[in-house]
Each structure stands twice: as C-alpha cells, then as structure tokens.
C-alpha positions, -999 to +999 in steps of 0.1 A: +093-164+154+100-163+117+117-133+101+134-125+070+155-101+052+155-069+032+163-042+059+176-063+087+173-097+089+168-107+123+192-115+149+202-114+188+227-106+215+250-103+243+274-112+271+301-104+293+330-128+294+366-118+307+389-143+289+378-176+278+353-194+297+349-231+299+315-241+314+307-275+324+269-288+322+269-297+359+273-261+367+256-229+360+278-199+354+267-163+360+282-134+340+276-096+334+272-076+306+269-039+301+254-022+272+269+011+268+281+037+244+320+039+237+341+058+213+354+041+183+375+053+152+370+037+118+374+054+081+390+086+098+359+091+119+354+090+156+320+082+170+302+067+199+285+031+190+266+009+213+287-018+224+288-048+250+316-042+278+331-014+255+342-041+227+333-039+190+328-068+180+314-080+215+331-105+237+330-142+225+311-168+247+325-201+253+306-231+264+301-269+262+272-288+250+243-288+273+255-260+297+234-233+313+246-199+316+229-169+334+239-135+319+227-103+338+221-077+311+224-042+322+211-015+298+234+016+302+227+029+265+198+054+256+177+031+236+157+000+247+176-031+240+170-068+238+193-098+235+190-127+214+211-160+212+209-167+175+208-205+170+204-215+207+170-236+208+162-225+245+142-256+252+108-245+269+125-214+280+116-185+254+119-161+278+155-151+273+153-156+236+152-119+229+127-108+201+114-073+213+073-075+221+073-113+210+089-133+240+096-102+260+093-064+265+125-046+259+150-038+285+147-002+294+174+023+299+188+020+333+174-014+339+187-049+338+174-082+330+189-119+340+187-142+311+191-180+315+208-194+282+199-232+280+222-250+255+210-283+242+217-301+206+239-271+196+277-278+188+298-257+169+297-219+160+266-197+165+264-162+178+246-131+199+235-099+189+207-072+198+171-076+186+161-039+190+158-022+157+195-019+142+214-021+176+229-055+163+250-036+138+277-030+166+260-052+195+271-087+184+296-114+190+302-153+187+293-181+208+314-211+204+297-243+217+322-273+221+314-308+223+301-324+256+330-323+282+353-355+275+344-359+238+359-348+209+352-332+171+341-355+142+374-342+125+412-342+134+415-317+163+428-284+148+460-263+160+441-233+168+406-220+165+397-184+153+365-165+153+358-144+121+330-122+122+318-104+090+302-071+098+293-037+084+303-001+096+284+031+092+302+065+097+265+079+106+248+067+138+231+034+125+197+044+144+197+077+127+201+057+093+173+036+101+149+064+114+158+085+080+146+053+060+114+049+078+107+086+074+115+088+037+098+053+031+130+045+008+158+021+007+182+026+037+216+042+031+241+015+027+271+007+050+304+029+044+324-001+048+324-040+054+345-054+082+364-084+092+367-088+132+354-049+133+382-038+110+378-026+073+410-036+057+433-021+032+411-007+006+395+021+028+407+054+040+428+054+071+423+016+076+455-001+069+470+000+102+439-016+117+436-046+094+430-079+111+458-101+107+457-140+112+494-155+120+496-192+110+521-220+112+532-237+081+518-271+080+492-267+106+453-266+104+432-238+119+393-239+126+378-208+112+344-200+131+330-177+104+297-156+112+279-130+088+269-103+116+258-079+087+225-066+089+212-073+055+241-083+031+248-118+017+289-121+015+312-141-008+342-150+016+376-165+005+413-168+015+438-164-014+456-193-026+438-214+003+406-237+002+383-241+030+367-274+043+335-268+058+327-292+086+299-276+105+270-248+099+249-232+124+261-254+153+256-286+136+282-309+119+282-317+081+302-340+059+334-321+048+329-301+018+357-282+004+356-252-016+378-220-027+351-194-014+319-194+009+286-176+005+274-165+040+241-152+046+233-127+076+227-147+104+247-178+093+277-194+107+304-220+092+330-241+108+357-244+083+391-260+083+422-238+069+450-258+061+483-234+062+499-253+033+511-225+010+544-207+006+555-191+039+573-163+019+540-148+008+510-129+026+472-137+015+443-117+018+412-130+035+386-111+019+346-106+017+323-086-006+288-085-014+264-106-034+236-087-045+212-102-075+186-073-074+196-049-101+177-019-085+187-025-049+213-006-034+242-021-016+278-016-001+300-025-033+334-023-013+356-052-003+368-058+035+402-076+038+423-091+066+458-105+061+467-142+064+504-144+073+530-172+078+551-167+113+583-175+094+574-142+074+561-124+104+591-102+108+602-098+073+601-065+053+567-063+036+581-057+000+552-075-018+514-070-011+494-099-003+479-122-030+442-113-035+414-143-034+391-153-063+355-140-053+326-142-076+312-111-091+284-095-072+257-105-092+269-142-098+239-161-091+251-195-101+281-190-079+260-181-050+237-213-055+268-238-060+290-225-033+273-248-005+250-266-027+265-299-018+263-294+022+252-323+039+243-333+076+269-357+090+240-379+098+259-408+114+256-431+146+274-406+169+257-374+154+224-387+143+195-364+128+155-368+128+143-351+097+105-357+097+099-378+065+062-393+070+030-379+084+036-342+076+007-327+097+014-291+089+018-277+054+026-243+050+035-223+019+044-185+023+055-160-001+079-137+009+079-102-011+087-067-011+058-045-010+046-008-011+023+015+008+007+044-006+021+077+006+005+111+007+011+130-027+034+103-036+062+119-015+081+090-005+113+078-018+100+039-027+090+029-063+060+052-076+065+075-048+053+051-022+067+036+009+087+003+007+074-025+028+078-063+031+052-092+038+048-129+043+015-143+026+008-104+018+008-093+054+033-070+067+037-077+103+030-050+128+049-052+160+025-049+191+029-031+223+027-060+247+047-094+246+026-118+225+040-149+245+032-140+280-003-127+268-012-159+250+000-184+278-005-165+310-031-137+304-050-152+277-052-120+260-053-120+219-069-088+214-032-074+203-029-101+176-050-126+155-043-161+149-054-162+112-020-162+094-029-180+062-013-214+056-011-205+017-006-174-002-043-155-005-031-149-040-021-175-064-002-161-096+030-164-115+051-155-086+084-150-106+069-133-136+088-102-152+056-081-151+029-084-124-002-066-116+001-035-097-025-043-073-003-072-059+022-047-045+000-031-018+001-055+015-021-057+045-011-048+077-015-072+105-003-089+138-010-125+124+001-156+144+000-191+134-009-218+160+007-249+159+000-283+177+028-296+200+047-323+181+035-311+147+058-324+116+056-291+097+070-284+062+073-248+053+080-236+018+089-201+014+082-188-021+103-156-033+082-131-056+089-105-081+063-082-066+081-048-069+114-063-068+129-098-066+155-103-041+170-129-021+156-134+016+178-148+045+151-166+066+155-177+105+132-195+130+137-186+167+137-217+191+145-244+162+168-257+138+154-271+107+163-292+078+167-276+045+151-305+023+151-285-010+155-252-030+150-242-065+146-212-089+113-198-102+079-212-092+077-241-064+059-271-077+036-288-052+038-320-073+074-322-089+096-304-064+090-325-033+102-354-053+136-340-055+138-335-018+168-347+001+155-366+033+184-386+040+212-360+051+199-324+046+218-297+064+203-288+096+202-248+097+190-220+118+189-196+090+188-203+051+183-182+021+153-179-002+169-173-036+157-144-056+123-154-074+130-191-061+118-210-032+128-230-001+117-259+018+122-268+054+110-293+076+110-292+115+091-307+145+072-281+165+083-297+200+096-265+216+066-247+227+072-208+223+064-186+203+119-088+087+117-071+103+119-032+098+095-034+070+074-064+080+088-095+069+080-119+099+053-137+117+049-158+149+046-194+153+029-201+185+035-237+195+009-250+221+019-269+253+020-308+251+005-329+276+034-336+298+052-316+323+086-317+299+064-307+271+051-274+286+069-239+292+087-229+321+073-202+339+085-166+330+116-155+354+104-131+382+123-101+368+108-100+332+112-067+316+077-045+318+062-029+286 
C-alpha cells in the first residue's frame, strides 16, 4: 500500500512489553497488548486518550534481526483499531501489517487478533502505530531491532541508547478533531502542542515539571533513536551546542553524516550518535518545531523541548536557563533539503544493497495533489467553499468495506475495486505553475489498484503539483524498503533527471518526502506478494505470487477479524 500526507500520513502500531525484551531468532516470543482509554494530563487539561497498556507513548519493542514475535492485540476501546508495524517488511505475511480494509478488517471493540511480526532485513530503529483513522496520534511506540545475535554495530558501541519520539498533543479528543474536519470539509485543527517522549516541554502552560530530561556523562557517546510520530508535521530537530552523527535511517545503516540539525518527516526514523563533549556546567535544550513550506496551510507553530544535562550538573541549582539550539525558520526550504542531502547507504560487504539498476520492467509516474470536491451551496470550508481532498494521478482513494487482499487472493472478488490505476498522470500540464486551470482541482473518486508481476523491477516517480496548493508529501510503502535514487524541485524531466540518479549507494528508506512542487524517484523490486489517507492520497499495489513456494503468500491466520 502506498500512502502520503496531508491530513494523516500513514503509519501503524502496537504491543505490550514489560521491561526490555531481547528476542532471539530461534524462539518465537508471545506478548499481550491492550488498547484502552486512560486519563492523561497535559497543558493543564486532563482527558482520556487511547493508549496501549496505559502508556503514552506506548511501550518500546526490542528484537534482534530475524526474530518472529506474536502479539495478542486486545481492543478494549470504543473504536475499531488496526495495528501497523511501520517499516517491517513482513515477508509473505501481509495479514499482520495493519492497514484497515486493505490487508485486514479492523479489530472491533471487545475482540482480539493475534499478529505475527516477522523481522527480516531490518536493523535499527522503526516504530509501530495504529492504522485506523487518527488513533495513531496517541497509539504508537518505538521498535528497536538489534543486529543478529552475536554480531555488532558498524560503528563504535554507544554508552547508552535512548528512544526519542516526536509527537503531537490535542486538548480535544483527536477523533473529534478528525470528524469535525470531515464534516466541514476544511483543514483539521492543528495540535495544541508538540511533544518529545510525550512531554511538551518548557514553553507551554503547566508543562515545565513534565519536561523530559536526558542525563549524560561527559565523554560518552549516546545512540539516539529518533522517530517522528506526528500525524502530518515535518519537524526540524536539534540539540544545543551538539552535533548529531546519523548512522542509520528507517532501520537501514548509512555512511556517517554529521549535522547540527535534522529534518524528520512523519513516519521517518533516524539513528544518530550524540557525543557528550560540551561543558558539564551548562544544560542544553533538545528542541523540535515544524517545517511548513505552504504559505496558506495551517500548522502548529510551537516549539517542544527536552533538557540534556550532564550528570556532574545533575544536583546543582539551576540558576541559568538551558542553551537553545539553532533551528531553521519554519519555511526554510533550502535547510529542509540540505539537512540530510548527503545521506548514503553503507553499501559495503557486510551491509550490501541491491538497488535495481538495469532492466526496469515497471515505470510508474504519479502526481500527488491537494484537490477539491464540490460542496452544496459552497458551504464547506475548503477553497472556494469546496471540500478539501487529495489524490494520486487525480484519483482520490475510496476505502472499501472489505479486505482487498483476501478478496483478490482467496475469494477472487474484484467488484469492490478496480485494477486500472494509471501508470502515468491522465493529465499532463505544468505541474508546478503558479496558476493552473480550475478544472484540474476536482479529482475523481475511486478504489483503484495497480497489479505488479512478482519480481518486477519498479521505478516510481512521485510528482508534486501546485493544484489548489503545493505542499510537501511524506510517502510510505507497506511491505517494502525502497531506494531513493533522486529528487528535485519543479517538474520531473524524463530525459534529464534520470542521468543524475544515485545508483551506487542511495539511502534505503520506508518513508520519504516529495518536496513541495518537486519530485521524488524511488526504485524497488516487487518480491513481497501483498498488497493519504484521510483525504484519499493513497493507492494499493497488489504484487502477484511468484512461481515457487517461497514466493507466495502464507495463508491468512484463522482469527482474521471479520468485516
């Protein structure tokens, strides 16, 4: 499944772990996890939020490369729920992947579903989250995948490892926020605060006592496992006076890249080394705030903070405020582009990559656009009184009422969807022009699927457009990592831009950003048979079974939730 942003980029969820769990590939470990309402207080307000095992953020899952884990998910909330393991490829096992009505029907209140999580090539930091409506705003947590038992990191072993989850907080029930936006047809209300490990930080009311604090020892190195769990906000992230050395992204190792700030899109994760080499006599803010390139788009323009303090200074009177880091301006597009522009795969003998370089059998070019639907008497809150929507190749995805994957593979039912998703945009125009014809603004509704042959070498180019409004779009593919071979601003040039591709050591990601009024080119091999969401920016890639037993889907588990 492909999905992208505006109102709720896609991701997915959960599990119960008491303490630190180290799983080994020769044993399948079973866990429980309970989705339920729990009271939480933030920004002077107490409300019930949906949690896993009563925690926000949820518990961290620890595993080794190649492990298998079974999670018994109990839905004790009042809404349907699904669980997605963001970045876990789940070879031949999409049944536990989590996208609602794509690979499964949702887990209904009062029921349970046992999900098998199969780790394969992932190594590093990824995460889990709910994949139902906006539940993932509070239902999410980190996944840490260690190297195979008995091996080590391709960088010096850190003194300690720390998950850093960047998120959002609404004073209202987040499901009410979503429903209100669907009713009015306008932009959803933005969050009331950004968070670091569930805490807003020092610059919000009633939040100073709950600020997250990271205590470090001078001279030691810490591995920060940074995840953006926000719904739709790209974030700049930095620590005052300290550089960060990126050594991994989306559970794939990278060549070391040192920077004084990071740009992290929703769904992305980074492994970054923090060298505690500054004066122990000071405290330092860790901070994050939004990047937003669309002038008319609403966004949370606040700043969340945590505190980094050296243990020597741990019990001293705090007479001076912490130092604040440099963070680019919210609309600094060049800073956004250059923060990780030099990111490259490790691509060595121990950690090889297999980017498709020849015989690309499937070429896809898809526009990603903000669109409109007409509203009776022009009463909606989108542009020109219309309802806001989103599309890929001018098709706004309509979620079916049955599980597409089971329908296609086991019941051979295709009446709920069509397999005519176009390989190129049905309309060719100057995608990034300042002024575009109004007839481009209205998208078509449909449940369109693209069929891929097993083993296809796929090149997929996402082209951002200025239809209604240009905006940055994080894109994610379920069941796959992919290589980001190129990106740029303005219109993709089919003849010139491929000449600039990096086919030697491109970064392998599970989530990447289509820049505002720009393009993104990715490549992957369709060797895992399987198959934006609130406004319709997604589609389904159905990969056929191969010829051999190890190239076909495993059968669905007996307790698949019914629709």
